[in-house]
C-alpha positions in Angstrom: 0.0 0.0 0.0 2.7 2.5 1.0 6.1 2.8 -0.5 9.1 4.6 0.8 8.8 7.6 -1.5 7.3 10.8 -0.1 6.4 14.1 -1.6 6.3 17.0 0.8 5.3 19.9 -1.5 6.6 22.1 1.3 9.7 24.1 2.1 12.8 23.5 4.0 13.7 25.2 7.3 17.0 27.0 7.7 19.5 25.6 10.1 18.8 28.3 12.6 15.1 27.6 12.4 15.8 23.9 12.8 17.9 24.5 15.9 15.1 26.7 17.3 12.5 24.0 16.6 14.6 21.3 18.3 15.1 23.5 21.4 11.3 24.1 21.6 10.6 20.4 21.2 13.0 19.5 24.0 11.2 22.1 26.2 7.8 20.7 25.3 8.8 17.1 26.2 10.3 18.4 29.5 7.0 20.2 30.3 5.0 17.1 29.5 6.7 15.1 32.2 6.5 17.6 35.1 4.3 16.3 37.9 1.3 18.4 39.0 -0.3 18.3 42.4 -3.8 19.5 41.6 -6.0 20.7 38.7 -4.9 24.3 39.0 -1.3 23.3 38.5 -2.4 21.0 35.7 -4.1 24.0 33.9 -0.9 26.1 34.4 1.1 23.3 32.9 -1.3 23.2 29.9 -0.9 27.0 29.5 2.9 26.8 29.5 2.8 23.9 27.0 0.3 25.8 24.8 2.7 28.7 24.7 5.6 26.5 23.6 3.3 24.8 21.0 2.3 28.2 19.6 6.0 29.0 19.0 6.5 25.6 17.4 3.5 26.2 15.1 4.9 29.6 14.1 8.3 28.0 13.0 6.6 25.0 11.3 4.2 27.3 9.4 7.1 28.1 7.1 6.8 24.5 5.8 3.4 25.3 4.3 2.0 21.8 4.7 -1.7 21.3 4.3 -4.2 18.7 5.6 -6.3 18.8 2.5 -6.1 19.1 -1.3 -7.1 22.8 -1.3 -10.8 22.1 -2.0 -13.8 22.1 0.4 -14.5 18.5 1.4 -18.0 18.9 -0.1 -16.4 19.2 -3.5 -14.8 15.8 -3.1 -17.9 13.8 -2.2 -18.7 12.6 -5.7 -15.2 11.4 -6.4 -15.0 9.7 -3.0 -18.4 7.9 -3.4 -17.4 6.7 -6.9 -14.0 5.4 -5.5 -15.8 3.7 -2.6 -18.2 1.8 -4.9 -15.3 0.8 -7.1 -13.6 -0.7 -4.1 -16.6 -2.8 -3.2 -18.4 -0.5 -0.6 -22.2 -1.0 -0.9 -24.5 1.8 0.1 -27.6 1.6 -2.1 -30.2 4.0 -0.9 -27.7 6.2 1.0 -25.8 9.3 0.1 -23.5 11.8 1.8 -25.3 15.1 2.4 -25.0 18.3 4.3 -27.1 18.7 7.4 -27.6 21.8 9.6 -25.6 21.5 12.8 -23.8 18.4 11.6 -21.9 19.5 8.4 -21.8 16.1 6.6 -23.9 13.0 7.3 -25.6 10.1 5.7 -29.0 10.7 4.0 -31.6 8.0 3.1 -32.6 8.1 -0.5 -35.2 5.4 0.1 -37.1 4.1 3.2 -35.2 1.8 5.6 -36.8 -0.3 8.3 -35.0 -1.0 11.6 -32.6 -3.9 11.0 -32.2 -3.3 7.3 -28.6 -3.4 6.0 -27.7 0.1 4.8 -23.9 0.0 4.2 -21.2 -2.6 3.9 -17.4 -1.8 3.8 -15.0 -4.6 2.6 -11.9 -5.3 4.5 -9.6 -3.9 1.8 -11.3 -0.5 2.2 -10.6 -0.4 6.0 -7.8 2.0 6.7 -5.4 0.3 9.2 -1.8 -0.1 10.2 -0.5 -3.4 8.8 3.0 -4.7 8.2 3.3 -3.4 4.7 2.6 0.2 5.7 6.2 0.4 7.2 4.8 2.3 10.3 5.5 -0.5 12.8 9.1 -0.6 11.6 9.8 3.1 12.2 8.3 2.9 15.7 11.3 1.0 17.1 13.2 4.2 17.5 10.7 5.8 19.9 10.6 5.0 23.7 7.3 3.1 23.6 6.9 3.2 27.4 6.7 7.0 27.2 3.8 7.1 24.8 0.2 6.2 25.5 -2.1 4.5 22.9 0.7 3.3 20.6 -1.7 1.9 18.0 -3.6 5.2 17.8 -0.2 7.0 17.3 0.7 4.6 14.5 -2.7 5.1 12.8 -2.3 8.9 13.0 1.2 8.7 11.5 -0.1 6.5 8.6 -2.7 9.2 7.8 0.1 11.8 7.5 2.2 9.4 5.4 -0.7 8.8 3.0 -1.6 12.5 2.9 1.8 13.2 1.2 2.2 9.9 -0.6 2.3 10.5 -4.4 -0.7 8.7 -6.0 -1.9 7.4 -2.6 -4.7 4.8 -3.1 -6.4 6.6 -0.2 -6.5 10.0 -1.7 -10.3 10.1 -2.3 -10.9 9.2 1.3 -8.4 11.7 2.7 -9.8 14.5 0.6 -13.3 14.0 2.1 -12.1 14.2 5.7 -12.4 17.5 7.6 -9.3 19.7 7.5 -10.1 20.9 11.1 -11.9 19.5 14.1 -13.5 20.8 17.3 -11.7 18.4 19.6 -9.8 19.7 22.7 -6.6 19.8 20.6 -8.0 22.9 18.9 -9.0 24.7 22.1 -7.3 27.9 23.2 -6.5 28.4 26.9 -9.6 30.7 27.0 -11.7 27.9 25.6 -10.3 25.4 28.0 -11.0 27.7 31.0 -14.7 27.4 30.1 -14.5 23.8 31.4 -13.2 24.7 34.9 -15.1 22.9 37.5 -16.6 20.3 35.2 -15.9 16.6 34.8 -14.3 17.2 31.4 -11.7 19.7 32.6 -9.1 17.2 33.8 -9.5 14.7 30.9 -9.3 17.5 28.4 -6.0 18.8 29.9 -4.6 15.2 30.0 -5.6 14.6 26.3 -3.8 17.8 25.2 -0.7 16.9 27.2 -0.6 13.3 25.8 -0.9 14.4 22.2 1.7 17.1 22.7 4.1 14.5 24.2 3.5 12.2 21.3 4.2 14.9 18.8 7.4 15.7 20.7 8.7 12.2 20.7 7.9 11.6 17.1 9.7 14.8 16.2 12.7 14.0 18.3 13.1 10.3 17.7 11.8 9.3 14.3 10.6 12.2 12.2 14.1 13.1 10.9 15.3 9.5 10.6 12.8 8.2 8.1 11.8 9.3 4.6 8.2 8.4 5.5 7.9 11.5 7.7 10.9 13.7 7.0 9.7 17.2 6.0 6.1 16.1 6.4 5.5 16.2 10.1 4.3 19.2 12.0 2.2 19.8 15.1 -0.7 21.1 13.1 -0.6 18.0 10.9 -0.4 15.7 13.9 -3.4 17.5 15.6 -5.3 16.9 12.4 -4.3 13.2 12.2 -4.8 12.5 15.9 -8.2 14.2 15.8 -9.2 12.1 12.8 -8.3 9.0 14.7 -10.0 10.2 17.9 -13.3 11.1 16.2 -13.5 8.3 13.6 -11.7 5.3 15.1 -13.3 1.9 15.7 -12.0 -1.5 16.8 -12.4 -4.4 14.4 -10.2 -7.5 13.9 -7.2 -6.5 11.8 -4.1 -8.4 13.0 -0.8 -6.4 12.7 1.4 -9.4 13.2 -0.3 -11.4 10.4 -2.2 -9.3 7.8 -3.7 -12.5 6.4 -5.4 -13.5 9.6 -8.1 -12.0 11.8 -9.9 -12.8 15.0 -13.5 -12.4 15.9 -14.9 -9.2 17.2 -17.4 -6.4 16.6 -17.0 -3.0 15.2 -17.4 -0.7 18.1 -17.0 3.1 18.3 -14.3 3.3 21.0 -12.2 6.4 20.5 -9.2 6.6 22.7 -8.7 2.8 23.2 -5.7 0.8 22.2 -5.2 -2.7 20.7 -6.9 -5.3 22.9 -5.8 -8.7 23.9 -7.7 -10.4 21.1 -5.8 -8.7 18.3 -8.3 -6.1 17.3 -6.8 -2.8 16.3 -8.1 0.8 15.8 -9.1 1.4 12.2 -10.9 3.9 10.1 -13.9 2.8 8.0 -14.5 5.0 5.0 -18.1 6.1 4.1 -19.6 4.4 7.2 -17.7 6.9 9.4 -19.8 9.7 7.8 -22.7 8.7 10.0 -23.5 10.9 13.0 -24.6 9.8 16.5 -28.0 9.3 18.1 -29.3 7.3 21.1 -29.8 3.6 20.5 -27.7 0.5 20.3 -24.7 -0.7 18.4 -25.9 -2.2 15.1 -22.6 -2.5 13.3 -20.3 -5.6 13.2 -17.6 -7.2 11.3 -18.7 -10.3 9.3 -15.7 -12.6 9.4 -17.0 -14.9 6.7 -17.6 -12.1 4.1 -14.7 -10.0 5.6 -16.6 -6.8 5.7 -18.1 -4.3 8.1 -21.9 -4.5 8.0 -24.2 -1.8 9.5 -27.9 -2.2 10.1 -30.4 0.6 10.6 -31.0 1.1 14.3 -34.6 2.4 13.6 -36.9 3.2 10.7 -35.5 5.9 8.5 -37.6 7.6 5.9 -36.4 8.9 2.5 -34.8 12.2 3.0 -34.0 11.7 6.7 -30.5 11.5 8.1 -29.3 8.0 9.0 -27.7 7.9 12.4 -25.7 5.2 14.2 -25.0 4.7 17.9 -21.4 5.5 18.9 -21.6 3.5 22.2 -22.1 4.0 25.9 -20.2 7.3 26.3 -20.8 10.3 28.5 -20.8 13.8 27.1 -17.4 14.3 28.7 -16.2 11.4 26.5 -17.9 12.9 23.4 -16.4 16.3 24.1 -12.8 15.1 24.7 -12.6 12.4 22.0 -15.2 13.4 19.4 -15.5 17.2 19.6 -19.2 17.4 20.1 -21.9 17.4 22.9 -25.1 15.4 22.6 -27.7 17.2 24.9 -30.1 14.3 24.9 -27.5 11.7 25.7 -29.0 8.8 27.7 -25.5 8.1 29.1 -25.1 11.6 30.6 -22.9 11.2 33.7 -20.9 13.5 35.9 -17.8 12.5 37.8 -17.4 13.7 41.4 -14.1 13.4 43.2 -14.3 12.1 46.7 -11.7 10.9 49.2 -11.4 9.8 52.8 -9.7 12.2 55.2 -6.4 10.6 56.1 -6.4 12.5 59.4 -9.7 11.0 60.4 -9.3 8.7 63.4 -11.6 6.2 61.7 -9.6 6.3 58.4 -8.3 2.7 58.7 -11.8 1.2 59.5 -13.4 3.2 56.6 -10.6 2.1 54.3 -11.0 -1.6 55.3 -14.8 -1.5 54.6 -14.3 0.3 51.3 -11.8 -2.3 50.3 -14.3 -5.1 51.1 -16.7 -3.3 48.8 -14.0 -3.0 46.2 -14.2 0.8 46.3 -11.4 3.3 46.3 -10.5 5.6 49.2 -10.0 8.4 46.7 -11.3 8.7 43.1 -14.1 9.7 40.8 -17.6 8.6 41.6 -20.5 8.9 39.2 -23.8 10.8 39.1 -26.1 9.9 36.2 -29.4 10.7 34.6 -32.6 9.1 35.6 -34.3 7.9 38.8 -31.2 6.0 40.0 -29.0 9.1 39.6 -26.6 8.1 42.4 -24.5 5.2 41.3 -24.2 2.2 43.7 -20.4 3.0 44.1 -21.1 6.6 45.1 -23.8 5.5 47.5 -21.5 2.9 49.1 -18.8 5.4 49.5 -21.2 8.0 51.1 -22.5 5.4 53.5 -19.0 4.3 54.7 -17.9 7.9 54.9 -20.7 8.9 57.2 -20.7 5.8 59.6 -19.9 6.0 63.3 -17.3 3.9 64.9 -20.0 1.4 66.0 -21.6 1.2 62.6 -18.2 0.6 61.0 -17.4 -2.2 63.4 -20.8 -3.8 62.7 -20.4 -3.8 59.0 -16.8 -4.9 59.0 -17.8 -7.9 61.0 -20.3 -9.0 58.4 -19.9 -11.6 55.7 -19.0 -10.1 52.3 -22.4 -11.1 50.9 -24.1 -9.1 53.6 -21.7 -6.1 53.3 -22.7 -5.8 49.6 -26.1 -4.5 50.9 -24.3 -1.1 51.4 -24.3 -0.8 47.6 -28.0 -1.5 47.3 -30.2 1.7 47.2 -33.2 -0.4 48.2 -31.4 -1.6 51.4 -32.3 1.0 54.0 -29.9 1.5 56.9 -30.9 3.1 60.2 -32.8 6.3 59.7 -30.3 8.7 61.2 -27.4 7.4 59.0 -29.6 7.5 55.9 -30.5 11.1 56.5 -26.8 11.9 57.1 -25.8 10.2 53.9 -28.3 12.0 51.7 -27.6 15.3 53.2 -23.9 14.7 52.6 -24.5 13.9 49.0 -26.8 16.9 48.5 -24.2 19.3 49.9 -21.3 17.8 47.8 -23.4 18.0 44.7 -24.4 21.7 45.4 -20.7 22.4 45.8 -20.0 20.8 42.5 -22.6 23.0 40.9 -20.8 26.1 42.0 -17.4 24.9 40.8 -17.6 26.4 37.3 -18.4 29.9 38.4 -21.7 30.2 36.5 -25.2 28.9 37.3 -27.3 26.7 35.2 -29.7 29.6 34.5 -26.8 31.8 33.4 -25.5 29.2 31.0 -29.0 28.5 29.6 -29.6 32.2 29.1 -26.2 32.5 27.3 -27.2 29.8 24.8 -30.7 31.3 24.4 -29.2 34.6 23.2 -27.6 32.8 20.2 -31.0 32.6 18.5 -31.7 36.3 19.0 -31.0 38.6 16.1 -28.1 40.9 16.6 -26.8 39.1 19.7 -23.0 38.6 20.0 -22.2 35.0 18.8 -20.2 32.7 21.0 -18.6 30.8 18.2 -18.9 27.1 17.6 -16.4 25.9 20.2 -17.5 28.2 23.1 -21.2 27.4 22.4 -20.3 23.7 22.6 -18.6 24.2 25.9 -21.5 26.2 27.4 -23.9 23.5 26.1 -21.7 20.9 27.9 -22.0 22.9 31.1 -25.8 23.1 30.8 -26.0 19.3 30.3 -23.7 18.6 33.3 -25.4 21.1 35.6 -28.8 19.7 34.7 -27.7 16.2 35.7 -26.3 17.5 39.0 -29.4 19.7 39.7 -31.7 16.7 39.2 -29.4 14.6 41.5 -29.6 17.4 44.2 -33.4 17.3 44.2 -33.3 13.5 44.4 -31.0 13.6 47.4 -33.2 16.2 49.1 -36.2 14.0 48.6 -34.4 11.0 50.0 -33.1 13.1 53.0 -36.7 14.1 53.8 -37.8 10.4 53.7 -39.7 10.6 50.4 
């Protein structure tokens, strides 16, 4: 598929610029390994790394490398669809169209019933890292233990290689991909600050740091040593490639060690995951990956006998409607960090709340012992979710242990494990005083969580509402998305607060 010849189409940097770039890359890598004690330090580290990256981007801009062929992706749809059909992709009754609020998506040109097959993609049309791509070979020069999600990194590098490969077989697919995304990699520090106090803040900072670190290691260890990437690797290009992988990646059986073999498995939208123990690897699936998300269930799988991805309609779709698929059980924080969008009606909306035992508490050891019996952490993220059972069993168990007296702890520690598990059961009511204490504790912690971002739910809702008013200042796509995220998260928390207050009053 991929030969050793590359065409950069870009310029060369002077020796002084190269030296400056190398110094900046060393600084970036150094920053990426500095330990941070709390979220404020983590944000400061992000700001410092962002400053270095901006200087790197300025130097690398002289190379004038582009992520696209110079045309809007809409202008490349016809060529892409013709190429996909020629390669064996089947999508009768489906076309790629523009949709308001989605950019591109899949449109039904005939009626589909739930369960109807609407697209198939053959194995040869699946974009993946295999032995003949040369990518695994060049990775031997990078300290693998220093890089997370190695298979994701390799897939991103393959995208860059193919982007500048003369006569690449994948050109029609590459030309229809977005040239820019709304993932966290494209946030400014001002954008990122909009997430302060939310569940997505820490994961967003971590993602940016990990991608910056990956860029730094590729630039330092392999970019200059191989014709596959020399003169064709910049931070902007890597952001594009990494975002393409983050937003479109799936796991299906493609074995790197033996391209002729594959193991069983299902296609599953799992952005951010690495190769699993069964030999499945992250891949990109042309045409099918144009489908947008809605609530439902996964209806896509890999047919091992026919060696193709098959996707079934998750509900009835009428002619002219957009065909959606289900991306999997992800929270809006996951969607925001890995996919660059927020789904307000997400049935999997969850919020993480950080809780920990007080090490200075004289009952710390007893609480720790009981939590360990329940297989719960003494410090970590606990989940609040949508619906009537908004307090997760793990959060309820932690709150109960956290609020127990010495006598209550002794009583539960002495029980058999099968009995102790009742502490995780919301239907198992403990003594009245402890229950009230537990629900009051949860209510207070949730209200504190609501105030963490510095704005109220009502303020955020009002800010979004102004966007539909004529003449009102516009937030811009990314900021509007971040405010929408805060609205969804605060709605979940507010509903949980009301639930806890009801439980506290005995309702």
